[in-house]
C-alpha positions as CSV (number, residue, x, y, z in Angstrom):
1,M,26.5,1.5,14.6
2,S,27.1,-1.1,12.4
3,L,26.1,-1.5,8.7
4,Y,23.4,-4.4,9.1
5,L,21.8,-2.3,12.1
6,L,21.8,0.7,10.1
7,L,20.0,-1.0,7.3
8,K,17.5,-3.0,9.9
9,T,16.6,0.0,11.2
10,L,15.7,1.4,7.8
11,H,14.1,-1.7,6.7
12,V,11.7,-1.2,9.8
13,L,10.9,2.2,9.5
14,S,10.2,1.9,5.7
15,S,7.8,-0.9,6.5
16,T,6.1,1.3,8.8
17,L,5.6,3.7,6.8
18,L,4.6,1.9,3.8
19,F,1.8,-0.1,5.9
20,G,0.9,3.5,8.0
21,T,0.5,5.1,4.5
22,G,-2.1,2.2,2.9
23,L,-4.0,2.4,6.3
24,G,-4.1,6.4,6.2
25,S,-4.9,6.1,2.7
26,A,-7.7,3.4,3.4
27,Y,-9.5,5.4,6.1
28,Y,-9.4,8.6,4.5
29,A,-10.6,6.9,1.2
30,L,-13.4,5.5,2.7
31,R,-14.5,8.5,4.9
32,A,-13.9,10.6,1.7
33,W,-16.4,8.4,-0.2
34,R,-18.9,7.9,2.5
35,S,-19.4,11.9,2.5
36,G,-20.9,11.8,-0.5
37,R,-19.7,14.9,-1.3
38,V,-17.6,15.4,-4.7
39,E,-15.3,18.2,-3.7
40,V,-14.1,16.2,-0.7
41,I,-14.0,13.0,-2.8
42,A,-11.8,14.7,-5.2
43,T,-9.4,16.8,-2.8
44,T,-9.1,13.4,-1.3
45,F,-8.4,11.2,-4.0
46,R,-6.0,13.7,-5.2
47,H,-3.7,13.8,-2.1
48,L,-4.2,9.7,-2.0
49,V,-2.7,9.4,-5.0
50,T,0.2,11.6,-4.4
51,A,0.6,9.9,-0.9
52,D,0.5,6.5,-3.2
53,W,3.4,7.4,-5.3
54,L,5.2,9.5,-2.9
55,F,5.4,6.9,0.2
56,I,4.1,3.4,-1.1
57,A,6.0,3.6,-4.1
58,T,9.2,4.0,-2.9
59,T,9.1,2.1,0.2
60,A,8.1,-0.8,-1.9
61,V,11.2,-0.5,-4.0
62,F,13.0,0.0,-1.0
63,Q,11.7,-2.8,1.2
64,P,12.7,-6.1,-0.8
65,L,16.3,-4.4,-1.7
66,S,16.9,-3.9,2.0
67,G,15.5,-7.3,3.1
68,L,18.0,-8.6,0.4
69,G,20.6,-6.6,2.0
70,L,19.4,-7.8,5.5
71,A,19.4,-11.7,4.0
72,R,22.7,-11.5,2.8
73,L,24.6,-9.2,5.8
74,G,22.4,-11.6,8.3
75,G,24.0,-14.4,6.4
76,W,20.3,-16.0,6.3
77,P,19.7,-18.1,3.0
78,L,17.1,-16.9,0.6
79,N,15.6,-20.3,0.4
80,Q,14.5,-20.3,4.1
81,A,10.3,-20.8,4.0
82,W,9.9,-17.7,6.2
83,L,11.9,-15.6,4.0
84,L,10.2,-17.3,0.7
85,W,6.8,-16.6,1.9
86,S,7.3,-13.0,2.9
87,V,8.6,-12.5,-0.3
88,G,5.5,-13.9,-2.0
89,L,3.0,-11.9,0.4
90,F,4.7,-9.2,-0.7
91,V,4.3,-9.6,-4.3
92,F,0.6,-10.3,-3.9
93,A,-0.1,-7.4,-1.6
94,G,1.6,-5.6,-4.7
95,L,-0.5,-7.5,-7.4
96,C,-3.8,-6.0,-4.9
97,W,-2.2,-2.5,-4.5
98,L,-1.4,-1.7,-8.5
99,P,-5.0,-2.3,-9.1
100,V,-6.2,0.0,-6.5
101,L,-3.7,3.0,-7.4
102,W,-5.3,2.9,-10.9
103,L,-8.6,3.1,-9.2
104,Q,-8.2,5.5,-7.2
105,M,-6.7,7.5,-10.1
106,R,-10.0,6.9,-12.2
107,V,-12.2,7.9,-8.8
108,R,-9.9,11.0,-8.6
109,D,-10.6,11.8,-12.3
110,M,-14.1,11.1,-12.2
111,A,-14.6,13.2,-9.0
112,T,-12.4,16.2,-10.2
113,D,-14.3,16.0,-13.8
114,A,-17.7,15.9,-11.6
115,L,-16.5,18.9,-9.9
116,N,-15.6,21.2,-12.5
117,S,-19.1,20.4,-14.3
118,G,-20.9,20.7,-11.1
119,G,-22.3,17.3,-12.1
120,A,-22.6,13.7,-9.8
121,L,-20.5,11.1,-10.0
122,P,-20.8,8.3,-12.5
123,E,-22.2,4.8,-11.4
124,R,-19.0,3.5,-12.6
125,A,-16.9,5.0,-9.5
126,E,-19.6,3.1,-7.1
127,R,-18.2,0.2,-9.0
128,Y,-14.6,0.9,-8.6
129,M,-14.9,1.7,-5.1
130,R,-16.0,-1.8,-4.3
131,I,-13.6,-3.4,-6.4
132,W,-11.2,-1.1,-4.3
133,F,-12.5,-2.3,-0.7
134,V,-12.3,-5.9,-1.9
135,L,-8.5,-5.7,-2.8
136,G,-7.6,-3.5,0.5
137,W,-8.6,-6.6,2.2
138,P,-6.4,-9.4,0.9
139,A,-3.0,-7.0,0.8
140,F,-4.0,-5.8,4.5
141,I,-4.1,-9.3,5.8
142,A,-0.8,-10.2,3.9
143,F,1.2,-7.3,5.5
144,I,-0.1,-8.6,8.7
145,A,1.4,-11.8,8.4
146,I,4.6,-10.8,6.6
147,F,5.0,-8.7,9.8
148,W,4.6,-12.0,11.6
149,L,7.0,-13.7,9.7
150,M,9.5,-11.0,10.0
151,V,9.6,-11.0,13.6
152,A,9.0,-14.8,14.4
153,K,11.2,-16.2,11.5
154,P,10.0,-19.4,11.5
155,L,9.8,-22.7,10.1
C-alpha cells in the first residue's frame, strides 16, 4: 500500500471516529438529560467528557495533520476553494465544540455534586444544556458540509 493510500485510510477512519463519537455523545447526553435522573446524568456525562478527550480531541488534532499530508502527497495546492472551505468549517466546528466540552464538564460536575449531596441539579444546568444543544447544530452541519467537500472537491 502506498503512503498516500495509508494516510487516506487513516484520515477517513479518523473522520469517522470524530463524527461518530460526536453523534454518539450528543445522543447519550440528550437521553441522559431527558431522563431527569441525576445519577444517570452524572454517570453519562462523566463518560462523555472522557470520550471527548480520548476520541474527539485526538482525532481533531490528527485530521488537519493528515489532511495536510494528503494535500502534499496528492499534489493539491492548499489554496483550492474546497480545501479552504473545509479548513474554515473545521475550525468553526472546533470553536463550537470547545464550549460544548466546557458545558459538558460543568454539567458533569453539577450532577456529581447533586448526586453526592442528595440534592437537585441547579437551574444553571438547564441553561447550560440549552446552550449545549444550540452549539451542537452548527457543528453538525459544518461536518456534513466538510464530508461533502472532501468527497466532491468542487470549485
